[in-house]
C-alpha positions as CSV (number, residue, x, y, z in Angstrom):
1,M,-29.7,-31.0,34.4
2,I,-32.6,-32.9,35.9
3,E,-35.8,-30.9,35.6
4,H,-38.4,-31.5,38.3
5,G,-41.8,-30.2,37.5
6,T,-44.6,-28.9,39.7
7,P,-47.5,-31.4,40.2
8,D,-49.2,-30.3,37.0
9,V,-46.0,-30.6,34.9
10,T,-44.3,-34.0,34.0
11,P,-40.7,-34.2,35.1
12,A,-38.3,-34.4,32.2
13,T,-36.2,-37.5,31.3
14,V,-32.5,-36.9,31.2
15,D,-30.5,-38.9,28.7
16,V,-27.1,-37.3,28.6
17,R,-25.4,-39.3,25.9
18,P,-25.8,-42.6,24.0
19,D,-24.9,-45.8,25.9
20,N,-21.7,-47.2,24.6
21,G,-20.5,-49.6,27.3
22,S,-21.6,-47.5,30.3
23,L,-19.8,-47.9,33.6
24,L,-23.0,-46.6,35.3
25,K,-26.3,-46.7,33.6
26,V,-29.5,-45.3,35.1
27,T,-32.6,-46.3,33.2
28,A,-36.1,-44.8,33.8
29,V,-35.5,-44.5,37.5
30,R,-38.4,-43.6,39.8
31,A,-37.6,-42.8,43.4
32,G,-38.8,-40.6,46.3
33,Y,-39.6,-40.3,50.0
34,G,-42.7,-41.7,51.6
35,D,-45.7,-41.0,49.3
36,S,-43.8,-38.3,47.4
37,T,-42.2,-39.1,44.1
38,V,-39.1,-36.9,43.4
39,L,-37.7,-38.7,40.3
40,E,-39.8,-40.0,37.5
41,G,-38.2,-41.6,34.4
42,V,-34.6,-40.4,34.9
43,S,-32.1,-41.9,32.6
44,C,-28.4,-41.2,32.1
45,H,-25.1,-42.9,31.3
46,V,-21.5,-42.5,32.5
47,S,-18.7,-44.1,30.6
48,A,-15.4,-45.3,32.2
49,G,-12.9,-42.5,32.6
50,E,-15.5,-39.8,32.5
51,F,-16.0,-37.2,35.3
52,V,-19.6,-36.1,35.5
53,A,-21.2,-33.2,37.4
54,L,-24.8,-33.2,38.2
55,I,-26.0,-29.6,38.4
56,G,-29.4,-28.0,39.0
57,R,-31.2,-25.7,41.3
58,N,-32.2,-26.7,44.8
59,G,-35.0,-29.3,45.0
60,V,-34.8,-30.8,41.5
61,G,-33.7,-34.2,42.7
62,K,-29.9,-34.3,42.4
63,S,-29.3,-35.7,45.9
64,T,-32.3,-38.1,45.5
65,L,-30.8,-39.5,42.3
66,M,-27.4,-40.0,43.9
67,K,-29.0,-41.7,46.9
68,A,-30.9,-44.0,44.6
69,V,-27.7,-44.8,42.6
70,T,-25.6,-45.4,45.7
71,G,-28.3,-47.6,47.4
72,R,-29.2,-45.1,50.2
73,L,-32.7,-44.8,48.8
74,P,-34.7,-47.6,47.1
75,V,-35.4,-47.4,43.4
76,R,-39.2,-47.8,43.0
77,S,-39.0,-48.7,39.3
78,G,-36.4,-48.6,36.6
79,A,-32.8,-49.9,36.9
80,V,-29.3,-48.9,38.0
81,T,-26.5,-50.9,36.5
82,W,-22.8,-50.7,37.4
83,K,-20.4,-52.3,35.0
84,G,-23.3,-54.1,33.4
85,V,-24.7,-55.6,36.7
86,N,-28.1,-54.6,38.0
87,L,-27.6,-53.2,41.5
88,E,-31.2,-53.8,42.8
89,R,-30.0,-56.2,45.5
90,W,-26.7,-54.6,46.3
91,S,-26.1,-52.7,49.6
92,S,-24.4,-49.3,49.7
93,H,-21.4,-51.0,51.2
94,R,-21.1,-53.5,48.4
95,R,-21.3,-50.6,45.8
96,V,-18.4,-48.9,47.6
97,R,-16.3,-52.0,47.6
98,N,-16.9,-52.3,43.9
99,G,-15.6,-48.8,43.1
100,M,-18.6,-46.5,43.4
101,R,-18.0,-43.1,45.2
102,W,-20.2,-40.1,45.8
103,V,-18.8,-36.8,47.1
104,D,-21.8,-34.9,48.4
105,E,-22.3,-31.4,49.8
106,D,-21.9,-32.6,53.4
107,R,-18.2,-33.2,52.7
108,G,-18.1,-36.6,54.5
109,V,-14.8,-36.3,56.3
110,F,-13.9,-37.7,59.7
111,P,-13.5,-34.5,61.7
112,N,-11.5,-36.0,64.6
113,L,-9.0,-37.7,62.3
114,T,-6.1,-35.8,60.7
115,V,-6.0,-35.2,56.9
116,G,-3.5,-38.0,56.5
117,E,-5.6,-40.4,58.5
118,N,-8.7,-39.5,56.5
119,L,-6.8,-40.3,53.3
120,A,-5.4,-43.6,54.7
121,V,-8.9,-44.8,55.7
122,A,-10.3,-44.0,52.3
123,G,-8.5,-46.8,50.5
124,K,-9.4,-49.5,53.1
125,P,-12.3,-51.0,51.2
126,L,-10.0,-52.1,48.4
127,P,-7.0,-54.4,48.4
128,R,-3.8,-52.5,49.2
129,S,-2.5,-53.0,45.6
130,L,-5.5,-51.2,44.1
131,A,-5.9,-48.1,46.4
132,Y,-3.8,-45.0,45.8
133,S,-1.2,-44.3,48.4
134,V,-1.6,-41.3,50.7
135,D,1.6,-39.8,49.1
136,A,0.2,-40.2,45.6
137,I,-3.0,-38.4,46.6
138,M,-1.1,-35.6,48.3
139,D,1.0,-35.2,45.2
140,N,-2.2,-34.1,43.5
141,F,-3.5,-32.1,46.4
142,P,-0.4,-30.2,47.7
143,K,-2.6,-28.1,50.1
144,L,-3.6,-31.3,51.9
145,R,0.1,-32.3,52.2
146,E,0.8,-29.0,54.0
147,K,-2.1,-29.8,56.4
148,S,-1.6,-33.6,56.7
149,A,-1.2,-33.5,60.5
150,Q,-4.2,-31.2,61.1
151,R,-7.5,-32.5,62.2
152,A,-10.1,-32.4,59.4
153,A,-12.4,-30.3,61.7
154,S,-9.9,-27.5,61.7
155,L,-9.9,-27.1,57.9
156,S,-11.8,-24.4,56.1
157,G,-15.0,-25.5,54.3
158,G,-13.2,-25.5,50.9
159,E,-10.3,-27.5,52.3
160,Q,-12.8,-30.1,53.7
161,R,-14.4,-30.4,50.3
162,M,-10.9,-30.9,48.8
163,L,-10.3,-33.6,51.4
164,A,-13.6,-35.3,50.6
165,L,-12.8,-35.3,46.9
166,A,-9.3,-36.7,47.6
167,R,-10.8,-39.4,49.8
168,A,-13.0,-40.5,47.0
169,I,-10.1,-40.5,44.5
170,A,-7.9,-42.4,47.0
171,A,-10.1,-45.5,46.6
172,R,-9.8,-45.5,42.8
173,P,-13.4,-45.0,41.9
């Protein structure tokens, strides 16, 4: 968990596990909005094959960290590396093309597309041989197969979250 202190308390550094060939490495990242610093000295590692959840109460910087990692927010200091490469000059789009995915609380589905179309679009940034097929994804999400012809906007909130996760997995993150 990332702790974010009040102005008179220094935010904690998070170092989840030792770095042993990290896929993603965040080192002493400082980021924020305008004059406000939200993250100060945040560090963590994610190894290949790991699934990691970032948990914490509202306002502690979870989304800010993810925006910094995915290139949606500039890193003021520190470094983010992906497969050993510093991402400082990489756009968000380049990060996605290189296998980085983020499933956020906003779900990120295309409401006017069907479930099947949402999944088909998800693998487009990758060569066809690397992306999972829509059928392979639906094998793991049978509820989505049942609703494959429905528009994403008609799904329940939980089903939309399931679709967002399936979209991320479809592109082989």
